[in-house]
C-alpha positions as CSV (number, residue, x, y, z in Angstrom):
1,M,-6.6,15.9,-25.7
2,I,-6.7,12.3,-27.0
3,F,-9.3,9.9,-25.8
4,R,-8.8,6.3,-26.2
5,K,-12.1,4.5,-27.2
6,L,-13.1,1.9,-24.7
7,P,-13.1,-1.6,-26.1
8,G,-16.5,-2.8,-27.2
9,V,-18.1,0.6,-27.1
10,S,-18.8,2.4,-30.4
11,A,-19.6,6.0,-30.8
12,S,-22.9,5.2,-32.3
13,G,-23.6,2.8,-29.5
14,M,-23.4,5.6,-27.1
15,G,-26.4,7.2,-28.7
16,L,-25.4,10.9,-28.2
17,R,-27.3,13.5,-30.2
18,L,-25.5,16.5,-31.5
19,S,-26.8,18.8,-28.8
20,Q,-25.9,16.2,-26.2
21,K,-22.4,15.9,-27.6
22,F,-22.0,19.7,-27.4
23,V,-23.2,19.8,-23.8
24,F,-21.1,16.8,-23.0
25,L,-18.0,18.5,-24.5
26,L,-18.6,21.6,-22.4
27,F,-19.0,19.5,-19.3
28,L,-15.9,17.5,-20.2
29,S,-13.7,20.6,-20.7
30,G,-14.6,21.8,-17.3
31,L,-14.1,18.4,-15.9
32,V,-10.5,18.2,-17.2
33,T,-9.7,21.5,-15.6
34,L,-11.1,20.2,-12.4
35,C,-9.2,17.0,-12.6
36,F,-5.8,18.7,-12.8
37,G,-6.7,20.3,-9.5
38,A,-8.7,17.6,-7.8
39,L,-7.4,14.0,-8.2
40,F,-4.2,13.7,-6.2
41,F,-3.7,17.4,-6.3
42,L,-2.6,19.0,-3.1
43,P,-4.1,22.5,-3.3
44,D,-2.2,25.7,-3.2
45,S,-3.1,26.6,0.4
46,V,-1.1,28.3,3.0
47,R,-1.3,25.2,5.2
48,L,0.4,23.1,2.6
49,K,2.9,25.8,1.8
50,R,3.9,25.9,5.4
51,I,4.1,22.2,5.8
52,F,5.6,21.0,2.6
53,L,6.9,23.9,0.5
54,S,10.7,24.5,0.3
55,K,12.4,27.8,-0.1
56,T,14.2,26.3,-3.1
57,E,12.7,23.8,-5.4
58,S,14.9,21.0,-6.7
59,Q,15.7,21.0,-10.4
60,P,13.8,18.4,-12.4
61,V,15.8,15.4,-13.6
62,T,15.1,13.8,-16.9
63,V,14.0,10.3,-16.2
64,G,12.9,7.3,-18.2
65,S,11.9,3.7,-17.6
66,E,13.9,0.7,-18.2
67,N,12.9,-3.0,-18.1
68,D,9.4,-4.3,-17.6
69,V,7.6,-4.8,-14.3
70,R,7.5,-8.5,-15.4
71,E,11.3,-8.5,-15.2
72,H,11.1,-6.6,-12.0
73,L,9.3,-9.6,-10.4
74,K,11.2,-12.1,-12.5
75,K,9.5,-15.5,-13.0
76,G,6.6,-14.7,-10.8
77,A,5.4,-11.9,-13.0
78,K,4.3,-14.5,-15.5
79,D,1.4,-15.1,-13.3
80,P,-0.5,-11.7,-13.1
81,E,-1.9,-12.6,-9.7
82,H,1.6,-12.4,-8.2
83,L,2.1,-8.8,-9.2
84,R,1.9,-6.0,-6.7
85,G,0.5,-2.8,-8.1
86,I,-0.6,-4.3,-11.4
87,T,-2.6,-1.3,-12.6
88,S,-1.7,2.2,-13.2
89,A,-3.2,5.6,-13.1
90,K,-2.5,6.5,-16.7
91,G,-2.3,10.1,-18.1
92,E,-2.8,10.5,-21.9
93,T,-0.4,13.3,-21.8
94,S,1.8,12.6,-18.8
95,T,1.8,11.8,-15.2
96,K,3.6,14.5,-13.3
97,L,4.6,14.2,-9.7
98,K,6.2,17.2,-8.2
99,A,7.9,17.2,-4.9
100,L,8.2,20.2,-2.7
101,S,10.5,20.4,0.3
102,R,11.4,22.7,3.1
103,K,13.5,22.7,6.2
104,P,12.2,21.2,9.4
105,S,10.3,23.5,11.7
106,V,10.0,21.0,14.5
107,T,12.9,19.6,16.4
108,N,13.2,15.8,16.5
109,E,13.0,14.9,20.1
110,A,14.1,11.3,19.8
111,K,16.6,12.1,17.3
112,T,-8.8,7.1,-11.0
113,D,-13.0,8.1,-18.1
114,K,-15.7,9.5,-19.8
115,K,-19.2,8.9,-18.4
116,D,-21.2,6.1,-19.9
117,A,-24.0,7.9,-21.7
118,G,-27.2,7.4,-19.8
119,G,-25.4,5.3,-17.1
120,E,-25.7,6.3,-13.5
121,A,-23.7,3.5,-11.8
122,L,-20.7,5.8,-11.1
123,E,-22.7,8.8,-9.9
124,D,-21.5,8.2,-6.4
125,M,-17.9,8.3,-7.6
126,M,-18.0,11.5,-9.7
127,L,-15.5,14.1,-8.9
128,S,-17.4,16.8,-10.8
129,S,-20.6,17.2,-8.9
130,S,-21.6,20.7,-8.4
131,K,-21.1,20.4,-4.7
132,T,-17.5,19.3,-5.2
133,E,-16.8,22.0,-7.7
134,S,-18.3,24.6,-5.4
135,A,-16.3,23.3,-2.5
136,S,-13.1,23.4,-4.6
137,K,-13.7,27.0,-5.6
138,D,-14.5,28.0,-2.0
139,E,-11.4,26.4,-0.8
140,K,-9.3,28.3,-3.4
141,V,-10.9,31.6,-2.3
142,T,-10.4,30.7,1.3
143,S,-6.8,29.8,0.6
144,S,-6.1,33.1,-1.1
145,S,-7.7,34.9,1.8
146,N,-5.7,33.0,4.3
147,Q,-2.5,33.9,2.5
148,G,-3.3,37.5,2.4
149,A,-4.2,37.5,6.1
150,N,-1.2,35.3,6.9
151,T,-3.4,33.1,9.0
152,D,-1.6,30.2,10.7
153,T,-3.4,27.1,9.7
154,S,-0.5,24.7,9.7
155,F,-0.8,21.2,11.1
156,D,0.0,21.3,14.8
157,Y,2.6,18.5,15.2
158,N,3.0,19.1,18.9
159,K,-0.7,18.7,19.5
160,F,-0.6,15.5,17.4
161,K,2.2,14.1,19.6
162,K,0.1,14.8,22.7
163,C,-2.7,12.8,21.2
164,L,-0.6,9.7,21.2
165,L,-1.2,7.4,24.1
166,K,2.4,6.3,24.3
167,P,5.8,7.5,22.9
168,P,6.2,6.1,19.4
169,L,9.6,4.5,20.1
170,G,8.7,3.3,23.6
171,I,10.6,4.0,26.7
172,E,13.8,2.3,25.6
173,H,13.2,2.0,21.8
174,G,11.4,-1.3,22.5
175,K,14.5,-2.9,23.8
176,P,13.6,-6.4,25.0
177,S,14.9,-7.5,28.4
178,D,15.5,-11.1,27.3
179,P,19.2,-11.3,26.1
180,Q,18.4,-13.9,23.4
181,T,15.6,-11.8,21.9
182,L,17.8,-8.7,22.0
183,Q,20.6,-10.6,20.2
184,R,18.1,-11.6,17.6
185,R,16.9,-8.1,17.2
186,E,20.4,-6.8,16.8
187,K,20.9,-9.4,14.0
188,V,17.9,-8.1,12.1
189,K,19.3,-4.6,12.5
190,E,22.7,-5.8,11.1
191,M,20.8,-7.3,8.1
192,M,19.1,-3.9,7.5
193,K,22.4,-2.1,7.6
194,F,24.0,-4.6,5.3
195,A,21.2,-4.4,2.8
196,W,21.2,-0.6,3.0
197,D,25.0,-0.2,2.7
198,N,25.1,-2.3,-0.4
199,Y,22.1,-0.4,-1.9
200,K,23.9,2.9,-1.2
201,S,27.2,1.6,-2.7
202,F,25.9,0.1,-5.9
203,A,22.4,1.5,-6.6
204,W,22.1,4.8,-4.9
205,G,19.1,6.8,-6.2
206,K,17.8,3.8,-8.2
207,N,14.7,1.9,-7.1
208,E,16.2,-1.4,-6.1
209,L,19.6,-3.0,-5.9
210,R,20.7,-5.9,-8.1
211,P,23.1,-7.5,-5.7
212,L,24.7,-10.1,-8.0
213,T,25.6,-7.6,-10.7
214,R,26.1,-4.8,-8.2
215,N,24.0,-2.2,-10.0
216,G,20.7,-0.5,-9.7
217,H,17.3,-1.2,-11.1
218,I,14.7,1.4,-12.1
219,G,11.8,-0.5,-13.8
220,N,8.7,1.0,-15.1
221,M,6.3,0.3,-12.3
222,F,6.9,3.8,-10.9
223,G,6.6,5.6,-14.2
224,G,10.3,6.6,-14.1
225,L,10.4,7.7,-10.4
226,R,13.6,7.0,-8.5
227,G,14.6,6.2,-5.0
228,A,11.9,3.7,-4.0
229,S,14.3,1.9,-1.7
230,I,15.2,5.2,0.0
231,V,11.7,6.4,0.6
232,D,10.6,2.9,1.7
233,S,13.5,2.7,4.2
234,L,13.1,6.1,5.9
235,D,11.0,4.9,8.8
236,T,12.8,1.5,9.1
237,L,16.1,3.2,9.5
238,Y,14.7,5.7,12.0
239,I,12.9,3.0,14.0
240,M,16.1,0.9,14.2
241,G,18.1,3.8,15.4
242,L,20.4,3.8,12.3
243,M,20.6,7.6,12.4
244,D,23.6,8.1,10.0
245,E,21.8,6.0,7.4
246,Y,18.5,7.8,8.1
247,N,20.1,11.2,7.7
248,D,21.7,10.1,4.4
249,A,18.3,9.0,3.2
250,K,16.6,12.2,4.4
251,E,19.3,14.3,2.6
252,W,18.7,12.5,-0.6
253,V,15.0,13.0,-0.3
254,E,15.5,16.7,0.4
255,T,18.0,17.4,-2.4
256,S,17.5,14.7,-5.1
257,L,14.0,13.2,-5.0
258,D,12.4,14.4,-8.2
259,L,8.9,13.3,-8.9
260,N,8.5,15.0,-12.3
261,S,7.8,12.0,-14.6
262,N,6.5,11.3,-18.0
263,G,5.1,7.8,-18.0
264,E,2.7,5.4,-16.5
265,A,3.0,4.9,-12.8
266,S,1.2,2.4,-10.7
267,L,-1.2,4.3,-8.5
268,F,-1.1,1.5,-5.9
269,E,2.7,1.4,-5.7
270,V,3.2,5.2,-5.7
271,N,0.6,5.5,-3.0
272,I,1.8,2.8,-0.6
273,R,5.5,3.4,-1.0
274,Y,6.1,7.0,-1.8
275,V,3.1,8.7,-0.1
276,G,3.0,6.2,2.7
277,G,6.7,6.4,3.3
278,L,6.9,10.1,3.4
279,L,3.8,10.4,5.6
280,S,5.2,7.9,8.0
281,A,8.6,9.7,8.2
282,Y,6.9,12.9,8.9
283,Y,4.7,11.6,11.7
284,L,7.6,9.8,13.4
285,T,10.1,12.6,13.3
286,G,8.2,15.9,12.8
287,E,10.8,16.7,10.1
288,E,8.9,18.2,7.2
289,V,11.4,16.8,4.8
290,R,9.4,16.6,1.6
291,F,6.0,15.8,0.2
292,I,4.3,14.7,-3.0
293,N,2.1,16.9,-5.1
294,V,0.6,14.5,-7.7
295,Y,-0.9,15.7,-10.9
296,Y,-2.9,13.1,-12.9
297,S,-4.4,13.9,-16.2
298,P,-7.2,11.4,-17.2
299,P,-8.5,9.3,-15.7
300,C,-10.2,11.5,-13.3
301,R,-13.9,11.1,-14.3
302,N,-14.4,8.7,-11.5
303,N,-12.4,7.6,-8.4
304,I,-11.4,4.2,-9.6
305,G,-9.1,5.0,-12.4
306,T,-8.0,3.1,-15.5
307,S,-6.2,-0.1,-15.6
308,W,-2.8,-0.6,-17.2
309,S,-3.5,-2.6,-20.4
310,W,-2.0,-5.9,-19.3
311,G,-2.9,-8.6,-21.8
312,W,-4.3,-10.8,-19.1
313,A,-6.7,-8.2,-17.6
314,S,-10.2,-7.7,-18.7
315,A,-10.3,-4.7,-21.0
316,G,-10.8,-1.5,-19.1
317,S,-11.2,-3.1,-15.8
318,S,-10.0,-1.8,-12.5
319,I,-8.6,-4.0,-9.7
320,L,-10.0,-4.2,-6.2
321,A,-6.7,-4.0,-4.4
322,E,-5.7,-1.0,-6.5
323,F,-8.7,1.3,-5.9
324,G,-9.4,-0.2,-2.5
325,T,-5.9,0.6,-1.1
326,L,-6.0,4.3,-0.7
327,H,-8.0,5.1,2.4
328,L,-5.3,5.2,5.0
329,E,-3.0,7.5,3.2
330,F,-5.7,9.8,1.8
331,V,-7.3,10.4,5.2
332,H,-4.0,11.6,6.4
333,L,-3.6,13.9,3.3
334,S,-6.8,15.5,4.4
335,E,-5.6,15.7,8.0
336,L,-2.4,17.5,7.1
337,S,-3.9,19.8,4.4
338,N,-7.1,20.5,6.2
339,N,-8.8,19.7,3.0
340,G,-11.5,17.0,3.0
341,I,-11.4,16.2,-0.7
342,Y,-9.0,13.3,-0.3
343,T,-11.1,11.6,2.3
344,E,-14.2,12.4,0.1
345,K,-12.6,10.6,-2.9
346,V,-12.0,7.3,-1.0
347,M,-15.3,7.5,0.7
348,N,-17.0,7.8,-2.7
349,I,-15.2,4.6,-3.8
350,R,-16.5,2.9,-0.6
351,K,-20.1,4.2,-1.2
352,L,-20.1,2.5,-4.7
353,L,-18.7,-0.8,-3.4
354,N,-21.3,-0.7,-0.6
355,K,-24.1,0.0,-3.0
356,I,-23.5,-2.6,-5.8
357,E,-24.6,-6.2,-5.5
358,K,-21.9,-8.6,-4.3
359,P,-22.1,-12.3,-5.3
360,H,-22.6,-14.2,-2.1
361,G,-21.4,-11.2,-0.2
362,L,-17.9,-11.4,-1.9
363,Y,-16.0,-8.7,-3.6
364,P,-14.7,-9.9,-7.1
365,N,-11.2,-8.7,-8.1
366,F,-12.2,-6.8,-11.3
367,L,-14.7,-3.9,-11.7
368,S,-15.6,-1.8,-14.7
369,P,-15.1,1.9,-14.1
370,V,-17.6,2.5,-17.0
371,S,-20.5,0.4,-15.9
372,G,-19.7,0.2,-12.2
373,N,-20.3,-3.6,-12.4
374,W,-18.1,-6.5,-11.6
375,V,-16.3,-7.8,-14.7
376,Q,-15.4,-11.3,-13.5
377,H,-16.5,-13.3,-10.5
378,H,-12.9,-14.1,-9.4
379,V,-12.3,-13.6,-5.7
380,S,-9.0,-13.8,-4.0
381,I,-7.7,-12.8,-0.6
382,G,-4.2,-12.9,-2.1
383,G,-3.1,-10.9,-5.2
384,L,-5.6,-8.6,-6.8
385,G,-7.8,-8.4,-3.7
386,D,-5.7,-8.6,-0.5
387,S,-5.2,-5.1,0.8
388,F,-8.8,-3.9,0.1
389,Y,-9.9,-6.0,3.1
390,E,-6.9,-5.0,5.1
391,Y,-7.7,-1.3,4.6
392,L,-11.3,-1.8,5.8
393,I,-10.4,-3.0,9.3
394,K,-7.4,-0.7,9.5
395,S,-9.6,2.3,8.5
396,Y,-11.8,1.5,11.4
397,L,-8.9,1.2,13.8
398,M,-7.2,4.3,12.5
399,S,-10.4,6.3,13.0
400,D,-10.1,5.6,16.7
401,K,-12.9,3.1,16.1
402,T,-15.4,5.7,14.9
403,D,-15.6,4.6,11.2
404,E,-18.6,2.3,11.6
405,E,-19.1,1.9,7.9
406,A,-15.6,0.4,7.5
407,K,-16.2,-1.9,10.4
408,K,-19.5,-3.1,9.0
409,M,-18.1,-3.7,5.6
410,Y,-15.1,-5.6,7.0
411,Y,-17.0,-8.0,9.2
412,S,-19.6,-8.6,6.5
413,A,-16.8,-9.4,4.0
414,L,-15.1,-11.6,6.6
415,E,-18.3,-13.5,7.2
416,A,-18.6,-14.1,3.4
417,I,-15.0,-15.2,3.2
418,E,-15.5,-17.7,5.9
419,A,-18.7,-19.1,4.3
420,N,-17.2,-19.4,0.8
421,L,-13.4,-19.4,0.9
422,V,-12.1,-20.7,4.2
423,Q,-11.3,-24.4,3.8
424,K,-9.8,-27.3,5.8
425,S,-7.4,-29.6,4.1
426,P,-7.4,-33.4,4.7
427,G,-4.4,-32.9,6.9
428,G,-6.2,-30.3,9.0
429,L,-4.7,-27.1,7.6
430,T,-7.0,-24.0,7.4
431,Y,-6.5,-22.1,4.2
432,M,-8.0,-19.4,2.0
433,A,-9.1,-20.8,-1.3
434,E,-9.8,-18.7,-4.4
435,W,-13.4,-18.5,-5.9
436,R,-14.0,-18.4,-9.6
437,G,-17.8,-17.9,-10.2
438,G,-18.7,-20.5,-7.6
439,I,-15.9,-23.0,-8.3
440,L,-13.2,-23.2,-5.7
441,D,-9.5,-23.2,-6.7
442,H,-7.7,-24.8,-3.7
443,K,-4.7,-22.6,-3.9
444,M,-3.4,-20.0,-1.5
445,G,-0.8,-17.4,-2.3
446,H,2.0,-16.1,-0.2
447,L,0.3,-12.7,-0.4
448,A,-2.8,-14.1,1.3
449,C,-0.7,-15.0,4.3
450,F,-1.1,-11.4,5.6
451,S,-4.7,-12.4,6.5
452,G,-3.6,-14.1,9.7
453,G,-2.5,-10.7,11.0
454,M,-5.5,-9.0,9.6
455,V,-8.0,-11.3,11.3
456,V,-6.2,-11.1,14.7
457,I,-6.1,-7.3,14.8
458,G,-9.9,-7.2,14.4
459,A,-10.6,-10.0,16.8
460,D,-11.6,-7.7,19.7
461,D,-13.9,-5.4,17.7
462,G,-16.4,-7.9,16.2
463,A,-19.2,-9.6,18.0
464,P,-17.9,-10.4,21.5
465,E,-19.0,-14.0,21.3
466,K,-16.8,-14.4,18.1
467,R,-13.6,-13.1,19.7
468,Q,-12.1,-16.5,20.4
469,H,-13.2,-17.8,17.0
470,Y,-11.3,-15.0,15.3
471,L,-8.2,-15.6,17.4
472,D,-8.4,-19.3,16.5
473,L,-8.9,-18.5,12.8
474,A,-6.0,-16.2,12.7
475,A,-3.7,-18.7,14.4
476,E,-4.8,-21.5,12.1
477,I,-4.1,-19.4,8.9
478,T,-0.7,-18.3,10.3
479,H,0.1,-22.0,11.1
480,T,-0.8,-23.0,7.6
481,C,1.5,-20.3,6.1
482,H,4.3,-21.5,8.4
483,E,3.8,-25.1,7.1
484,S,4.3,-23.8,3.6
485,Y,7.7,-22.7,4.7
486,T,9.1,-26.2,4.3
487,T,12.6,-24.9,3.9
488,K,11.9,-22.0,6.3
489,L,11.1,-19.8,3.2
490,G,7.8,-20.3,1.4
491,P,6.8,-20.4,-2.2
492,E,4.8,-17.8,-4.0
493,A,1.7,-20.0,-4.0
494,F,0.9,-23.4,-2.6
495,R,-1.9,-25.9,-3.2
496,F,-4.2,-28.2,-1.3
497,D,-5.5,-30.6,-4.1
498,G,-4.2,-33.8,-5.6
499,G,-2.7,-34.8,-2.3
500,A,-0.8,-31.6,-1.9
501,E,-0.6,-29.9,1.5
502,A,0.6,-26.3,1.5
503,T,3.1,-27.2,-1.3
504,A,3.9,-25.5,-4.6
505,T,3.1,-28.1,-7.2
506,R,4.0,-25.9,-10.2
507,L,7.5,-24.8,-10.9
508,S,6.3,-21.3,-11.6
509,D,5.1,-21.0,-8.0
510,R,8.3,-22.0,-6.3
511,Y,10.1,-18.7,-6.1
512,Y,10.5,-16.4,-3.1
513,I,11.2,-12.7,-3.6
514,L,11.8,-11.6,0.0
515,R,8.1,-11.2,0.7
516,P,7.0,-10.1,4.2
517,E,3.4,-11.5,4.5
518,V,4.1,-14.5,6.6
519,I,6.4,-12.6,8.9
520,E,3.8,-9.9,9.1
521,S,1.3,-12.3,10.6
522,Y,4.0,-13.6,13.0
523,M,4.5,-10.1,14.3
524,Y,0.7,-9.4,14.8
525,M,0.2,-12.8,16.4
526,W,3.0,-12.2,18.8
527,R,1.8,-8.8,19.8
528,L,-1.8,-10.0,20.5
529,T,-1.1,-13.5,22.0
530,H,2.5,-13.5,23.1
531,D,2.8,-17.1,22.1
532,P,6.6,-17.6,21.9
533,K,6.3,-19.9,18.9
534,Y,5.9,-16.8,16.7
535,R,9.2,-15.5,17.7
536,E,10.8,-18.9,17.0
537,W,9.2,-19.1,13.6
538,G,10.4,-15.6,12.9
539,W,13.9,-16.6,13.8
540,E,13.7,-19.6,11.5
541,A,13.0,-17.1,8.7
542,V,16.0,-15.0,9.7
543,E,18.3,-17.9,9.5
544,A,16.9,-19.0,6.2
545,L,17.3,-15.5,4.8
546,E,20.8,-15.5,5.9
547,Q,21.5,-18.9,4.4
548,H,19.7,-18.7,1.1
549,C,19.2,-15.1,0.2
550,R,22.2,-13.2,1.5
551,V,24.9,-12.7,-1.1
552,E,28.1,-10.7,-1.1
553,A,26.4,-7.4,-2.0
554,G,22.9,-7.6,-0.4
555,F,19.9,-9.9,-0.3
556,S,18.4,-11.6,-3.3
557,G,15.2,-13.5,-4.0
558,I,15.5,-17.1,-5.0
559,R,13.9,-19.0,-7.9
560,D,13.0,-22.3,-6.3
561,V,12.6,-22.7,-2.5
562,Y,12.8,-26.5,-2.9
563,A,16.0,-26.6,-4.9
564,Q,19.2,-28.0,-3.3
565,T,21.3,-25.5,-5.3
566,V,20.2,-21.9,-4.8
567,S,19.5,-19.8,-7.9
568,H,19.1,-16.1,-7.1
569,D,16.9,-13.7,-9.0
570,N,19.3,-10.7,-8.6
571,M,16.8,-8.4,-6.9
572,Q,16.7,-6.8,-3.5
573,Q,13.1,-5.6,-3.4
574,S,12.4,-2.3,-1.7
575,F,9.7,-3.9,0.4
576,F,12.3,-6.2,1.9
577,L,13.7,-3.1,3.6
578,S,10.3,-1.5,4.3
579,E,8.4,-4.6,5.4
580,T,10.2,-7.8,5.9
581,L,13.0,-6.5,8.1
582,K,10.8,-4.0,9.9
583,Y,8.3,-6.7,10.9
584,L,11.1,-8.9,12.0
585,Y,12.6,-6.1,14.1
586,L,9.2,-5.4,15.7
587,L,8.7,-9.1,16.3
588,F,11.8,-9.1,18.5
589,S,11.0,-5.8,20.2
590,D,8.8,-4.9,23.1
591,D,5.3,-4.0,22.4
592,D,5.8,-0.3,23.2
593,L,7.8,0.2,20.0
594,L,5.1,1.6,17.7
595,P,2.2,0.4,20.0
596,L,-0.8,-0.8,18.1
597,E,-3.0,1.5,20.3
598,D,-1.5,4.5,18.4
599,W,-0.4,3.2,15.0
600,V,-1.7,1.2,12.1
601,F,0.6,0.0,9.3
602,N,-0.2,0.6,5.7
603,T,0.2,-2.3,3.3
604,E,3.9,-1.4,2.8
605,A,4.4,-1.4,6.6
606,H,4.6,2.3,6.9
607,P,3.2,3.3,10.3
608,L,0.4,5.9,10.3
609,P,-1.1,7.3,13.5
610,V,-4.6,6.8,14.8
611,V,-6.7,9.9,14.1
612,R,-8.1,11.1,17.4
613,K,-10.4,14.0,16.2
614,S,-11.6,14.9,19.6
615,C,-8.0,15.4,20.8
616,L,-6.7,17.2,17.7
617,Q,-9.7,19.6,17.5
618,G,-9.8,20.2,21.3
């Protein structure tokens, strides 16, 4: 095994005596063994076999990576803060992801290094505590015993469905009674079919479609994995009632999805797209189409992981949005596998974050997995930080409002954000500035525009006297993001200094890559206020997408939202199918389509059900 020496840490500096080294190596060898069966490893239990294992396993496909993630995001990737999934879980040998499939058993009724010597900052995040090791061994023994006794421990899908307060797809699939709203919803459905059909025709099995050149794009963000648009689209197709298209996608997943890969894969992107997409498809349909068994070699010494060595990132640092955007999916891994190790991992991350000192109550974007301390005091509610905050409030909601720790952390963070980051422009616009060691950067990114929706979904669960304040704050942020949509599509980042009001003053910030965050906030604001302006604003976005982004063979991002002559970036992002069009469809649907009482959406807009323990265990 090869260990890469951490920058700035010498062997002598670690101060290990020979005996200590010997003990350390013994410990490390055991740890490596544990890592292969702990981090992201779905154990060999009868429950998982019955839920996810197929009678025949698909043959591995040799895969590689082409192009760079910087090309994947085109111009915007020049600014690292615009990247989604900018770090990776890196294996020194390989990152293997193995998919297992089986036929459905339920009928569809609706059709994170070595430990810093002497350091204790990451003790709360260790995977190799004796308790965990013992538990893992006990689980294996129990699993073996269960197999021998043929004990039925499979997830009870029918009981799960009975725990839902309302049907997932509503009484009439969320069909609105208003003819104009219905017509607009049908237009969004047509856009989805158009985007899907062109992907299928020109990029089938690849990660995204290049609509101008009519070919597929793989990229290296997924470590050579394929089919991101397919997995990302499963639930959107199903929700929209595009059943032929859904069945084509499901068949590809069952027969062709191969997650054996040698390469670096972004933990963030694989989790939110692949794991989230497959979880959502299962919960919506009951069809046990396929699942992910993820084997990560190092890093597994702690739960944060190792960053991908981008030149702009602090050496060895991990990123808040990366290690903080796992909770929703991992809790459901524990629910389905009846194995609490996945929940334990994300809870250990939370324990560390709760324990360490936070400057002015804020969570900086970079943290060292070696020291357990913040690397830089750069705080952003946009790129690098965004979905960490989102997953706090959504963890509370998904727990059927029993996860008090998540609730407390969220409202404490929100209070710090309001005190330090929320600003009012000379023109009266409320925005989220960025914080760099006490100095405000009066810039807000498109990615930060999700926060209107985040604030509004938590408005009812904070202090009662602050409910209206949160509703007003959410509305003000959403209004600001709408104002950035000068041409009905907004830039990647916009500023509030030098006389600028929600305007991209830098050419490098003027692109739009089919992002969903503004529309996401429209959807939540509509659901929780029913102010008709949010549907009107959503329709403006539909018309702009049609006018500026629709090309002959799909939809493409544009390089400059202010330019008179449109220049396309030749990329139909998978999140356009998973998020942008889904949120638009929900915006023009009745509230009983994926009701918020029963469902939370992960940061890729994959709906995951509220976990009602009392019902499931009753």
